[in-house]
HTML snippet that shows the backbone in 3Dmol.js (N, CA, C, O; Angstrom):
<script src="https://3Dmol.org/build/3Dmol-min.js"></script>
<div id="view" style="width:600px;height:400px;position:relative"></div>
<script>
const pdb = `
ATOM      1  N   MET A   1       0.839  -1.176   0.000  1.00  0.00           N
ATOM      2  CA  MET A   1       0.000   0.000   0.000  1.00  0.00           C
ATOM      3  C   MET A   1       0.885   1.240   0.000  1.00  0.00           C
ATOM      4  O   MET A   1       1.857   1.323   0.751  1.00  0.00           O
ATOM      5  N   LYS A   2       0.547   2.178  -0.828  1.00  0.00           N
ATOM      6  CA  LYS A   2       1.269   3.449  -0.835  1.00  0.00           C
ATOM      7  C   LYS A   2       0.846   4.248   0.391  1.00  0.00           C
ATOM      8  O   LYS A   2      -0.337   4.358   0.711  1.00  0.00           O
ATOM      9  N   THR A   3       1.840   4.795   1.058  1.00  0.00           N
ATOM     10  CA  THR A   3       1.590   5.473   2.323  1.00  0.00           C
ATOM     11  C   THR A   3       2.304   6.814   2.356  1.00  0.00           C
ATOM     12  O   THR A   3       3.396   6.973   1.812  1.00  0.00           O
ATOM     13  N   ARG A   4       1.665   7.763   3.002  1.00  0.00           N
ATOM     14  CA  ARG A   4       2.260   9.089   3.170  1.00  0.00           C
ATOM     15  C   ARG A   4       2.141   9.494   4.633  1.00  0.00           C
ATOM     16  O   ARG A   4       1.076   9.375   5.240  1.00  0.00           O
ATOM     17  N   ILE A   5       3.247   9.972   5.186  1.00  0.00           N
ATOM     18  CA  ILE A   5       3.248  10.455   6.563  1.00  0.00           C
ATOM     19  C   ILE A   5       3.595  11.933   6.555  1.00  0.00           C
ATOM     20  O   ILE A   5       4.566  12.359   5.930  1.00  0.00           O
ATOM     21  N   LEU A   6       2.784  12.702   7.261  1.00  0.00           N
ATOM     22  CA  LEU A   6       3.036  14.133   7.425  1.00  0.00           C
ATOM     23  C   LEU A   6       3.095  14.427   8.912  1.00  0.00           C
ATOM     24  O   LEU A   6       2.190  14.062   9.662  1.00  0.00           O
ATOM     25  N   MET A   7       4.162  15.088   9.336  1.00  0.00           N
ATOM     26  CA  MET A   7       4.298  15.448  10.742  1.00  0.00           C
ATOM     27  C   MET A   7       4.805  16.884  10.818  1.00  0.00           C
ATOM     28  O   MET A   7       5.783  17.250  10.165  1.00  0.00           O
ATOM     29  N   GLU A   8       4.126  17.684  11.620  1.00  0.00           N
ATOM     30  CA  GLU A   8       4.594  19.038  11.876  1.00  0.00           C
ATOM     31  C   GLU A   8       4.065  19.510  13.222  1.00  0.00           C
ATOM     32  O   GLU A   8       2.883  19.373  13.537  1.00  0.00           O
ATOM     33  N   GLU A   9       4.952  20.052  13.977  1.00  0.00           N
ATOM     34  CA  GLU A   9       4.669  20.527  15.329  1.00  0.00           C
ATOM     35  C   GLU A   9       3.801  19.563  16.117  1.00  0.00           C
ATOM     36  O   GLU A   9       4.299  18.525  16.553  1.00  0.00           O
ATOM     37  N   MET A  10       2.547  19.857  16.313  1.00  0.00           N
ATOM     38  CA  MET A  10       1.675  19.051  17.163  1.00  0.00           C
ATOM     39  C   MET A  10       0.740  18.129  16.376  1.00  0.00           C
ATOM     40  O   MET A  10      -0.153  17.519  16.964  1.00  0.00           O
ATOM     41  N   TYR A  11       0.927  18.017  15.065  1.00  0.00           N
ATOM     42  CA  TYR A  11       0.034  17.225  14.224  1.00  0.00           C
ATOM     43  C   TYR A  11       0.803  16.125  13.501  1.00  0.00           C
ATOM     44  O   TYR A  11       1.941  16.328  13.079  1.00  0.00           O
ATOM     45  N   ALA A  12       0.177  14.964  13.362  1.00  0.00           N
ATOM     46  CA  ALA A  12       0.780  13.849  12.636  1.00  0.00           C
ATOM     47  C   ALA A  12      -0.317  13.083  11.911  1.00  0.00           C
ATOM     48  O   ALA A  12      -1.364  12.783  12.484  1.00  0.00           O
ATOM     49  N   THR A  13      -0.065  12.770  10.642  1.00  0.00           N
ATOM     50  CA  THR A  13      -1.037  12.065   9.818  1.00  0.00           C
ATOM     51  C   THR A  13      -0.354  10.980   9.007  1.00  0.00           C
ATOM     52  O   THR A  13       0.717  11.191   8.439  1.00  0.00           O
ATOM     53  N   LEU A  14      -0.983   9.822   8.961  1.00  0.00           N
ATOM     54  CA  LEU A  14      -0.546   8.748   8.081  1.00  0.00           C
ATOM     55  C   LEU A  14      -1.743   8.407   7.207  1.00  0.00           C
ATOM     56  O   LEU A  14      -2.831   8.138   7.716  1.00  0.00           O
ATOM     57  N   SER A  15      -1.545   8.418   5.886  1.00  0.00           N
ATOM     58  CA  SER A  15      -2.616   8.002   4.985  1.00  0.00           C
ATOM     59  C   SER A  15      -2.101   6.851   4.130  1.00  0.00           C
ATOM     60  O   SER A  15      -1.006   6.918   3.573  1.00  0.00           O
ATOM     61  N   ALA A  16      -2.907   5.790   4.034  1.00  0.00           N
ATOM     62  CA  ALA A  16      -2.533   4.597   3.283  1.00  0.00           C
ATOM     63  C   ALA A  16      -3.623   4.281   2.272  1.00  0.00           C
ATOM     64  O   ALA A  16      -4.805   4.231   2.614  1.00  0.00           O
ATOM     65  N   VAL A  17      -3.223   4.070   1.033  1.00  0.00           N
ATOM     66  CA  VAL A  17      -4.152   3.732  -0.041  1.00  0.00           C
ATOM     67  C   VAL A  17      -4.253   2.215  -0.133  1.00  0.00           C
ATOM     68  O   VAL A  17      -3.247   1.526  -0.296  1.00  0.00           O
ATOM     69  N   TYR A  18      -5.477   1.702  -0.026  1.00  0.00           N
ATOM     70  CA  TYR A  18      -5.683   0.258  -0.152  1.00  0.00           C
ATOM     71  C   TYR A  18      -6.302  -0.049  -1.515  1.00  0.00           C
ATOM     72  O   TYR A  18      -7.064   0.745  -2.066  1.00  0.00           O
ATOM     73  N   GLU A  19      -5.951  -1.231  -2.046  1.00  0.00           N
ATOM     74  CA  GLU A  19      -6.432  -1.664  -3.360  1.00  0.00           C
ATOM     75  C   GLU A  19      -7.493  -2.763  -3.258  1.00  0.00           C
ATOM     76  O   GLU A  19      -8.199  -3.044  -4.227  1.00  0.00           O
ATOM     77  N   THR A  20      -7.599  -3.389  -2.064  1.00  0.00           N
ATOM     78  CA  THR A  20      -8.574  -4.467  -1.871  1.00  0.00           C
ATOM     79  C   THR A  20      -9.209  -4.324  -0.494  1.00  0.00           C
ATOM     80  O   THR A  20      -8.660  -3.661   0.387  1.00  0.00           O
ATOM     81  N   LEU A  21     -10.362  -4.945  -0.318  1.00  0.00           N
ATOM     82  CA  LEU A  21     -11.017  -4.928   0.990  1.00  0.00           C
ATOM     83  C   LEU A  21     -10.182  -5.683   2.022  1.00  0.00           C
ATOM     84  O   LEU A  21     -10.194  -5.331   3.202  1.00  0.00           O
ATOM     85  N   ASP A  22      -9.454  -6.719   1.591  1.00  0.00           N
ATOM     86  CA  ASP A  22      -8.581  -7.452   2.515  1.00  0.00           C
ATOM     87  C   ASP A  22      -7.490  -6.552   3.066  1.00  0.00           C
ATOM     88  O   ASP A  22      -7.204  -6.590   4.263  1.00  0.00           O
ATOM     89  N   GLN A  23      -6.873  -5.736   2.203  1.00  0.00           N
ATOM     90  CA  GLN A  23      -5.850  -4.792   2.664  1.00  0.00           C
ATOM     91  C   GLN A  23      -6.439  -3.814   3.674  1.00  0.00           C
ATOM     92  O   GLN A  23      -5.820  -3.511   4.693  1.00  0.00           O
ATOM     93  N   LYS A  24      -7.620  -3.335   3.386  1.00  0.00           N
ATOM     94  CA  LYS A  24      -8.297  -2.388   4.292  1.00  0.00           C
ATOM     95  C   LYS A  24      -8.529  -3.033   5.654  1.00  0.00           C
ATOM     96  O   LYS A  24      -8.228  -2.432   6.685  1.00  0.00           O
ATOM     97  N   GLU A  25      -9.065  -4.260   5.663  1.00  0.00           N
ATOM     98  CA  GLU A  25      -9.343  -4.962   6.919  1.00  0.00           C
ATOM     99  C   GLU A  25      -8.063  -5.245   7.707  1.00  0.00           C
ATOM    100  O   GLU A  25      -8.047  -5.112   8.931  1.00  0.00           O
ATOM    101  N   GLU A  26      -6.994  -5.633   7.011  1.00  0.00           N
ATOM    102  CA  GLU A  26      -5.715  -5.887   7.683  1.00  0.00           C
ATOM    103  C   GLU A  26      -5.177  -4.611   8.331  1.00  0.00           C
ATOM    104  O   GLU A  26      -4.676  -4.636   9.455  1.00  0.00           O
ATOM    105  N   LEU A  27      -5.288  -3.498   7.608  1.00  0.00           N
ATOM    106  CA  LEU A  27      -4.815  -2.231   8.155  1.00  0.00           C
ATOM    107  C   LEU A  27      -5.633  -1.824   9.378  1.00  0.00           C
ATOM    108  O   LEU A  27      -5.068  -1.407  10.389  1.00  0.00           O
ATOM    109  N   LEU A  28      -6.957  -1.942   9.294  1.00  0.00           N
ATOM    110  CA  LEU A  28      -7.807  -1.578  10.433  1.00  0.00           C
ATOM    111  C   LEU A  28      -7.531  -2.475  11.639  1.00  0.00           C
ATOM    112  O   LEU A  28      -7.560  -2.007  12.777  1.00  0.00           O
ATOM    113  N   SER A  29      -7.269  -3.736  11.403  1.00  0.00           N
ATOM    114  CA  SER A  29      -6.917  -4.653  12.487  1.00  0.00           C
ATOM    115  C   SER A  29      -5.590  -4.239  13.138  1.00  0.00           C
ATOM    116  O   SER A  29      -5.455  -4.274  14.361  1.00  0.00           O
ATOM    117  N   SER A  30      -4.619  -3.849  12.313  1.00  0.00           N
ATOM    118  CA  SER A  30      -3.324  -3.387  12.834  1.00  0.00           C
ATOM    119  C   SER A  30      -3.464  -2.095  13.624  1.00  0.00           C
ATOM    120  O   SER A  30      -2.765  -1.885  14.616  1.00  0.00           O
ATOM    121  N   ILE A  31      -4.367  -1.233  13.182  1.00  0.00           N
ATOM    122  CA  ILE A  31      -4.608   0.019  13.912  1.00  0.00           C
ATOM    123  C   ILE A  31      -5.123  -0.303  15.309  1.00  0.00           C
ATOM    124  O   ILE A  31      -4.676   0.295  16.288  1.00  0.00           O
ATOM    125  N   ASN A  32      -6.062  -1.248  15.409  1.00  0.00           N
ATOM    126  CA  ASN A  32      -6.579  -1.646  16.722  1.00  0.00           C
ATOM    127  C   ASN A  32      -5.472  -2.194  17.613  1.00  0.00           C
ATOM    128  O   ASN A  32      -5.428  -1.893  18.806  1.00  0.00           O
ATOM    129  N   ALA A  33      -4.577  -2.997  17.040  1.00  0.00           N
ATOM    130  CA  ALA A  33      -3.460  -3.548  17.813  1.00  0.00           C
ATOM    131  C   ALA A  33      -2.508  -2.435  18.257  1.00  0.00           C
ATOM    132  O   ALA A  33      -2.001  -2.463  19.379  1.00  0.00           O
ATOM    133  N   ALA A  34      -2.266  -1.458  17.385  1.00  0.00           N
ATOM    134  CA  ALA A  34      -1.381  -0.342  17.724  1.00  0.00           C
ATOM    135  C   ALA A  34      -1.983   0.522  18.832  1.00  0.00           C
ATOM    136  O   ALA A  34      -1.256   1.024  19.689  1.00  0.00           O
ATOM    137  N   VAL A  35      -3.305   0.697  18.819  1.00  0.00           N
ATOM    138  CA  VAL A  35      -3.989   1.459  19.874  1.00  0.00           C
ATOM    139  C   VAL A  35      -3.742   0.795  21.220  1.00  0.00           C
ATOM    140  O   VAL A  35      -3.431   1.470  22.202  1.00  0.00           O
ATOM    141  N   LYS A  36      -3.879  -0.518  21.270  1.00  0.00           N
ATOM    142  CA  LYS A  36      -3.648  -1.250  22.522  1.00  0.00           C
ATOM    143  C   LYS A  36      -2.186  -1.191  22.946  1.00  0.00           C
ATOM    144  O   LYS A  36      -1.879  -0.991  24.121  1.00  0.00           O
ATOM    145  N   LYS A  37      -1.288  -1.365  21.982  1.00  0.00           N
ATOM    146  CA  LYS A  37       0.150  -1.396  22.283  1.00  0.00           C
ATOM    147  C   LYS A  37       0.670  -0.042  22.764  1.00  0.00           C
ATOM    148  O   LYS A  37       1.424   0.030  23.734  1.00  0.00           O
ATOM    149  N   CYS A  38       0.270   1.009  22.092  1.00  0.00           N
ATOM    150  CA  CYS A  38       0.826   2.344  22.372  1.00  0.00           C
ATOM    151  C   CYS A  38      -0.057   3.187  23.282  1.00  0.00           C
ATOM    152  O   CYS A  38       0.343   4.278  23.689  1.00  0.00           O
ATOM    153  N   THR A  39      -1.227   2.709  23.601  1.00  0.00           N
ATOM    154  CA  THR A  39      -2.210   3.436  24.411  1.00  0.00           C
ATOM    155  C   THR A  39      -2.464   4.854  23.876  1.00  0.00           C
ATOM    156  O   THR A  39      -2.521   5.821  24.635  1.00  0.00           O
ATOM    157  N   LEU A  40      -2.611   4.945  22.566  1.00  0.00           N
ATOM    158  CA  LEU A  40      -2.964   6.193  21.895  1.00  0.00           C
ATOM    159  C   LEU A  40      -4.224   5.949  21.073  1.00  0.00           C
ATOM    160  O   LEU A  40      -4.432   4.850  20.559  1.00  0.00           O
ATOM    161  N   THR A  41      -5.060   6.972  20.952  1.00  0.00           N
ATOM    162  CA  THR A  41      -6.280   6.835  20.161  1.00  0.00           C
ATOM    163  C   THR A  41      -6.321   7.944  19.115  1.00  0.00           C
ATOM    164  O   THR A  41      -6.581   9.103  19.439  1.00  0.00           O
ATOM    165  N   PRO A  42      -6.064   7.584  17.861  1.00  0.00           N
ATOM    166  CA  PRO A  42      -6.096   8.586  16.795  1.00  0.00           C
ATOM    167  C   PRO A  42      -7.508   8.786  16.252  1.00  0.00           C
ATOM    168  O   PRO A  42      -8.422   8.019  16.553  1.00  0.00           O
ATOM    169  N   ASP A  43      -7.664   9.826  15.451  1.00  0.00           N
ATOM    170  CA  ASP A  43      -8.868   9.989  14.633  1.00  0.00           C
ATOM    171  C   ASP A  43      -8.618   9.167  13.374  1.00  0.00           C
ATOM    172  O   ASP A  43      -7.529   9.216  12.802  1.00  0.00           O
ATOM    173  N   ILE A  44      -9.633   8.408  12.940  1.00  0.00           N
ATOM    174  CA  ILE A  44      -9.476   7.544  11.770  1.00  0.00           C
ATOM    175  C   ILE A  44     -10.576   7.875  10.777  1.00  0.00           C
ATOM    176  O   ILE A  44     -11.756   7.930  11.125  1.00  0.00           O
ATOM    177  N   TYR A  45     -10.167   8.096   9.526  1.00  0.00           N
ATOM    178  CA  TYR A  45     -11.107   8.390   8.448  1.00  0.00           C
ATOM    179  C   TYR A  45     -10.919   7.352   7.356  1.00  0.00           C
ATOM    180  O   TYR A  45      -9.789   7.033   6.986  1.00  0.00           O
ATOM    181  N   ILE A  46     -12.020   6.824   6.841  1.00  0.00           N
ATOM    182  CA  ILE A  46     -11.971   5.856   5.759  1.00  0.00           C
ATOM    183  C   ILE A  46     -12.692   6.476   4.573  1.00  0.00           C
ATOM    184  O   ILE A  46     -13.858   6.856   4.678  1.00  0.00           O
ATOM    185  N   LYS A  47     -12.003   6.578   3.452  1.00  0.00           N
ATOM    186  CA  LYS A  47     -12.555   7.248   2.275  1.00  0.00           C
ATOM    187  C   LYS A  47     -12.468   6.337   1.058  1.00  0.00           C
ATOM    188  O   LYS A  47     -11.392   6.187   0.480  1.00  0.00           O
ATOM    189  N   PRO A  48     -13.595   5.717   0.653  1.00  0.00           N
ATOM    190  CA  PRO A  48     -13.598   4.953  -0.601  1.00  0.00           C
ATOM    191  C   PRO A  48     -13.406   5.913  -1.780  1.00  0.00           C
ATOM    192  O   PRO A  48     -13.888   7.045  -1.742  1.00  0.00           O
ATOM    193  N   PHE A  49     -12.707   5.464  -2.821  1.00  0.00           N
ATOM    194  CA  PHE A  49     -12.503   6.325  -3.984  1.00  0.00           C
ATOM    195  C   PHE A  49     -13.747   6.443  -4.843  1.00  0.00           C
ATOM    196  O   PHE A  49     -13.954   7.457  -5.510  1.00  0.00           O
ATOM    197  N   SER A  50     -14.585   5.396  -4.829  1.00  0.00           N
ATOM    198  CA  SER A  50     -15.853   5.487  -5.573  1.00  0.00           C
ATOM    199  C   SER A  50     -16.857   4.513  -4.969  1.00  0.00           C
ATOM    200  O   SER A  50     -16.481   3.540  -4.316  1.00  0.00           O
ATOM    201  N   GLN A  51     -18.112   4.780  -5.192  1.00  0.00           N
ATOM    202  CA  GLN A  51     -19.168   3.913  -4.671  1.00  0.00           C
ATOM    203  C   GLN A  51     -19.245   2.608  -5.455  1.00  0.00           C
ATOM    204  O   GLN A  51     -19.709   1.596  -4.929  1.00  0.00           O
ATOM    205  N   THR A  52     -18.800   2.623  -6.694  1.00  0.00           N
ATOM    206  CA  THR A  52     -18.876   1.419  -7.518  1.00  0.00           C
ATOM    207  C   THR A  52     -17.702   0.465  -7.274  1.00  0.00           C
ATOM    208  O   THR A  52     -17.782  -0.712  -7.626  1.00  0.00           O
ATOM    209  N   GLU A  53     -16.617   0.961  -6.675  1.00  0.00           N
ATOM    210  CA  GLU A  53     -15.460   0.123  -6.348  1.00  0.00           C
ATOM    211  C   GLU A  53     -15.119   0.292  -4.865  1.00  0.00           C
ATOM    212  O   GLU A  53     -14.161   0.988  -4.529  1.00  0.00           O
ATOM    213  N   PRO A  54     -15.893  -0.337  -3.976  1.00  0.00           N
ATOM    214  CA  PRO A  54     -15.669  -0.140  -2.544  1.00  0.00           C
ATOM    215  C   PRO A  54     -14.343  -0.725  -2.037  1.00  0.00           C
ATOM    216  O   PRO A  54     -13.936  -0.443  -0.910  1.00  0.00           O
ATOM    217  N   GLY A  55     -13.674  -1.533  -2.857  1.00  0.00           N
ATOM    218  CA  GLY A  55     -12.410  -2.139  -2.444  1.00  0.00           C
ATOM    219  C   GLY A  55     -11.215  -1.243  -2.632  1.00  0.00           C
ATOM    220  O   GLY A  55     -10.094  -1.652  -2.331  1.00  0.00           O
ATOM    221  N   LYS A  56     -11.412  -0.031  -3.121  1.00  0.00           N
ATOM    222  CA  LYS A  56     -10.303   0.898  -3.327  1.00  0.00           C
ATOM    223  C   LYS A  56     -10.598   2.199  -2.593  1.00  0.00           C
ATOM    224  O   LYS A  56     -11.695   2.750  -2.680  1.00  0.00           O
ATOM    225  N   GLY A  57      -9.585   2.674  -1.863  1.00  0.00           N
ATOM    226  CA  GLY A  57      -9.764   3.905  -1.124  1.00  0.00           C
ATOM    227  C   GLY A  57      -8.565   4.191  -0.248  1.00  0.00           C
ATOM    228  O   GLY A  57      -7.469   3.690  -0.499  1.00  0.00           O
ATOM    229  N   LYS A  58      -8.771   4.998   0.780  1.00  0.00           N
ATOM    230  CA  LYS A  58      -7.662   5.286   1.687  1.00  0.00           C
ATOM    231  C   LYS A  58      -8.147   5.372   3.124  1.00  0.00           C
ATOM    232  O   LYS A  58      -9.296   5.706   3.411  1.00  0.00           O
ATOM    233  N   VAL A  59      -7.217   5.054   4.007  1.00  0.00           N
ATOM    234  CA  VAL A  59      -7.445   5.170   5.443  1.00  0.00           C
ATOM    235  C   VAL A  59      -6.498   6.260   5.928  1.00  0.00           C
ATOM    236  O   VAL A  59      -5.301   6.224   5.642  1.00  0.00           O
ATOM    237  N   VAL A  60      -7.035   7.222   6.658  1.00  0.00           N
ATOM    238  CA  VAL A  60      -6.228   8.317   7.203  1.00  0.00           C
ATOM    239  C   VAL A  60      -6.257   8.220   8.722  1.00  0.00           C
ATOM    240  O   VAL A  60      -7.320   8.146   9.338  1.00  0.00           O
ATOM    241  N   ILE A  61      -5.062   8.223   9.313  1.00  0.00           N
ATOM    242  CA  ILE A  61      -4.913   8.165  10.766  1.00  0.00           C
ATOM    243  C   ILE A  61      -4.297   9.493  11.189  1.00  0.00           C
ATOM    244  O   ILE A  61      -3.235   9.882  10.702  1.00  0.00           O
ATOM    245  N   GLU A  62      -4.977  10.183  12.102  1.00  0.00           N
ATOM    246  CA  GLU A  62      -4.550  11.536  12.449  1.00  0.00           C
ATOM    247  C   GLU A  62      -4.475  11.731  13.962  1.00  0.00           C
ATOM    248  O   GLU A  62      -5.373  11.338  14.707  1.00  0.00           O
ATOM    249  N   PHE A  63      -3.393  12.342  14.381  1.00  0.00           N
ATOM    250  CA  PHE A  63      -3.232  12.754  15.772  1.00  0.00           C
ATOM    251  C   PHE A  63      -3.139  14.272  15.785  1.00  0.00           C
ATOM    252  O   PHE A  63      -2.249  14.842  15.155  1.00  0.00           O
ATOM    253  N   SER A  64      -4.055  14.937  16.501  1.00  0.00           N
ATOM    254  CA  SER A  64      -3.992  16.388  16.571  1.00  0.00           C
ATOM    255  C   SER A  64      -4.761  16.905  17.773  1.00  0.00           C
ATOM    256  O   SER A  64      -5.828  16.363  18.062  1.00  0.00           O
ATOM    257  N   PRO A  65      -4.314  17.872  18.462  1.00  0.00           N
ATOM    258  CA  PRO A  65      -2.903  18.184  18.630  1.00  0.00           C
ATOM    259  C   PRO A  65      -2.296  17.235  19.667  1.00  0.00           C
ATOM    260  O   PRO A  65      -2.950  16.867  20.643  1.00  0.00           O
ATOM    261  N   SER A  66      -1.095  16.862  19.453  1.00  0.00           N
ATOM    262  CA  SER A  66      -0.425  15.966  20.387  1.00  0.00           C
ATOM    263  C   SER A  66       1.073  16.107  20.235  1.00  0.00           C
ATOM    264  O   SER A  66       1.583  16.263  19.126  1.00  0.00           O
ATOM    265  N   GLY A  67       1.759  16.052  21.325  1.00  0.00           N
ATOM    266  CA  GLY A  67       3.209  16.066  21.316  1.00  0.00           C
ATOM    267  C   GLY A  67       3.760  14.744  21.825  1.00  0.00           C
ATOM    268  O   GLY A  67       4.934  14.645  22.182  1.00  0.00           O
ATOM    269  N   ASP A  68       2.905  13.734  21.853  1.00  0.00           N
ATOM    270  CA  ASP A  68       3.293  12.433  22.394  1.00  0.00           C
ATOM    271  C   ASP A  68       4.304  11.742  21.483  1.00  0.00           C
ATOM    272  O   ASP A  68       4.069  11.596  20.283  1.00  0.00           O
ATOM    273  N   ARG A  69       5.412  11.325  22.050  1.00  0.00           N
ATOM    274  CA  ARG A  69       6.460  10.663  21.271  1.00  0.00           C
ATOM    275  C   ARG A  69       6.065   9.256  20.830  1.00  0.00           C
ATOM    276  O   ARG A  69       6.725   8.671  19.972  1.00  0.00           O
ATOM    277  N   LYS A  70       5.002   8.711  21.404  1.00  0.00           N
ATOM    278  CA  LYS A  70       4.558   7.375  21.020  1.00  0.00           C
ATOM    279  C   LYS A  70       3.920   7.359  19.631  1.00  0.00           C
ATOM    280  O   LYS A  70       3.684   6.283  19.081  1.00  0.00           O
ATOM    281  N   ILE A  71       3.641   8.515  19.062  1.00  0.00           N
ATOM    282  CA  ILE A  71       3.058   8.570  17.721  1.00  0.00           C
ATOM    283  C   ILE A  71       4.002   7.920  16.716  1.00  0.00           C
ATOM    284  O   ILE A  71       3.560   7.165  15.850  1.00  0.00           O
ATOM    285  N   GLY A  72       5.285   8.203  16.822  1.00  0.00           N
ATOM    286  CA  GLY A  72       6.270   7.585  15.934  1.00  0.00           C
ATOM    287  C   GLY A  72       6.267   6.077  16.081  1.00  0.00           C
ATOM    288  O   GLY A  72       6.345   5.352  15.089  1.00  0.00           O
ATOM    289  N   GLU A  73       6.177   5.600  17.315  1.00  0.00           N
ATOM    290  CA  GLU A  73       6.108   4.159  17.577  1.00  0.00           C
ATOM    291  C   GLU A  73       4.834   3.570  16.963  1.00  0.00           C
ATOM    292  O   GLU A  73       4.860   2.479  16.393  1.00  0.00           O
ATOM    293  N   PHE A  74       3.735   4.290  17.083  1.00  0.00           N
ATOM    294  CA  PHE A  74       2.447   3.869  16.519  1.00  0.00           C
ATOM    295  C   PHE A  74       2.568   3.704  15.003  1.00  0.00           C
ATOM    296  O   PHE A  74       2.193   2.665  14.458  1.00  0.00           O
ATOM    297  N   PHE A  75       3.092   4.730  14.323  1.00  0.00           N
ATOM    298  CA  PHE A  75       3.240   4.684  12.870  1.00  0.00           C
ATOM    299  C   PHE A  75       4.230   3.597  12.453  1.00  0.00           C
ATOM    300  O   PHE A  75       3.989   2.875  11.486  1.00  0.00           O
ATOM    301  N   GLU A  76       5.331   3.481  13.174  1.00  0.00           N
ATOM    302  CA  GLU A  76       6.337   2.465  12.875  1.00  0.00           C
ATOM    303  C   GLU A  76       5.731   1.058  12.943  1.00  0.00           C
ATOM    304  O   GLU A  76       6.003   0.214  12.089  1.00  0.00           O
ATOM    305  N   TYR A  77       4.918   0.822  13.956  1.00  0.00           N
ATOM    306  CA  TYR A  77       4.244  -0.459  14.109  1.00  0.00           C
ATOM    307  C   TYR A  77       3.373  -0.758  12.880  1.00  0.00           C
ATOM    308  O   TYR A  77       3.414  -1.865  12.343  1.00  0.00           O
ATOM    309  N   LEU A  78       2.591   0.225  12.442  1.00  0.00           N
ATOM    310  CA  LEU A  78       1.719   0.032  11.284  1.00  0.00           C
ATOM    311  C   LEU A  78       2.516  -0.223  10.010  1.00  0.00           C
ATOM    312  O   LEU A  78       2.138  -1.064   9.194  1.00  0.00           O
ATOM    313  N   ILE A  79       3.605   0.493   9.844  1.00  0.00           N
ATOM    314  CA  ILE A  79       4.447   0.329   8.654  1.00  0.00           C
ATOM    315  C   ILE A  79       5.018  -1.083   8.590  1.00  0.00           C
ATOM    316  O   ILE A  79       4.985  -1.723   7.539  1.00  0.00           O
ATOM    317  N   LYS A  80       5.541  -1.566   9.711  1.00  0.00           N
ATOM    318  CA  LYS A  80       6.133  -2.901   9.741  1.00  0.00           C
ATOM    319  C   LYS A  80       5.085  -4.000   9.608  1.00  0.00           C
ATOM    320  O   LYS A  80       5.286  -4.952   8.854  1.00  0.00           O
ATOM    321  N   GLU A  81       3.980  -3.885  10.319  1.00  0.00           N
ATOM    322  CA  GLU A  81       2.940  -4.918  10.307  1.00  0.00           C
ATOM    323  C   GLU A  81       2.274  -5.070   8.945  1.00  0.00           C
ATOM    324  O   GLU A  81       1.856  -6.168   8.577  1.00  0.00           O
ATOM    325  N   ASN A  82       2.174  -3.981   8.201  1.00  0.00           N
ATOM    326  CA  ASN A  82       1.467  -4.004   6.919  1.00  0.00           C
ATOM    327  C   ASN A  82       2.386  -3.865   5.719  1.00  0.00           C
ATOM    328  O   ASN A  82       1.925  -3.786   4.580  1.00  0.00           O
ATOM    329  N   ASN A  83       3.696  -3.835   5.978  1.00  0.00           N
ATOM    330  CA  ASN A  83       4.686  -3.698   4.907  1.00  0.00           C
ATOM    331  C   ASN A  83       4.331  -2.501   4.010  1.00  0.00           C
ATOM    332  O   ASN A  83       4.265  -2.620   2.787  1.00  0.00           O
ATOM    333  N   LEU A  84       4.109  -1.362   4.645  1.00  0.00           N
ATOM    334  CA  LEU A  84       3.682  -0.173   3.917  1.00  0.00           C
ATOM    335  C   LEU A  84       4.849   0.461   3.181  1.00  0.00           C
ATOM    336  O   LEU A  84       5.978   0.454   3.671  1.00  0.00           O
ATOM    337  N   ASP A  85       4.577   1.003   2.014  1.00  0.00           N
ATOM    338  CA  ASP A  85       5.554   1.663   1.168  1.00  0.00           C
ATOM    339  C   ASP A  85       5.399   3.171   1.357  1.00  0.00           C
ATOM    340  O   ASP A  85       4.496   3.784   0.788  1.00  0.00           O
ATOM    341  N   CYS A  86       6.293   3.769   2.164  1.00  0.00           N
ATOM    342  CA  CYS A  86       6.166   5.195   2.488  1.00  0.00           C
ATOM    343  C   CYS A  86       6.829   6.078   1.438  1.00  0.00           C
ATOM    344  O   CYS A  86       7.910   5.771   0.938  1.00  0.00           O
ATOM    345  N   GLU A  87       6.159   7.180   1.117  1.00  0.00           N
ATOM    346  CA  GLU A  87       6.716   8.190   0.216  1.00  0.00           C
ATOM    347  C   GLU A  87       7.663   9.087   0.957  1.00  0.00           C
ATOM    348  O   GLU A  87       8.235  10.003   0.366  1.00  0.00           O
TER     349      GLU A  87
END
`;
const viewer = $3Dmol.createViewer("view");
viewer.addModel(pdb, "pdb");
viewer.setStyle({}, {cartoon: {color: "spectrum"}});
viewer.zoomTo();
viewer.render();
</script>
């Protein structure tokens, strides 16, 4: 999955584009595991690219505002667990 991470001052966002419903479910499952592991709760947005192709879209994970250093650990966990390709 193509992934983009943006971090500045008190805000951090990771967005991952999924190509199949299986990829989406795996990512959401990993997010739940990361929440438990890091004890952080991000805002999560799921955006399908079209109504006719529900298996394609993106998941956006956002922390705002936060200065918690565990955010990096949270993102790192997701990258490793899902073999994400970061830009």
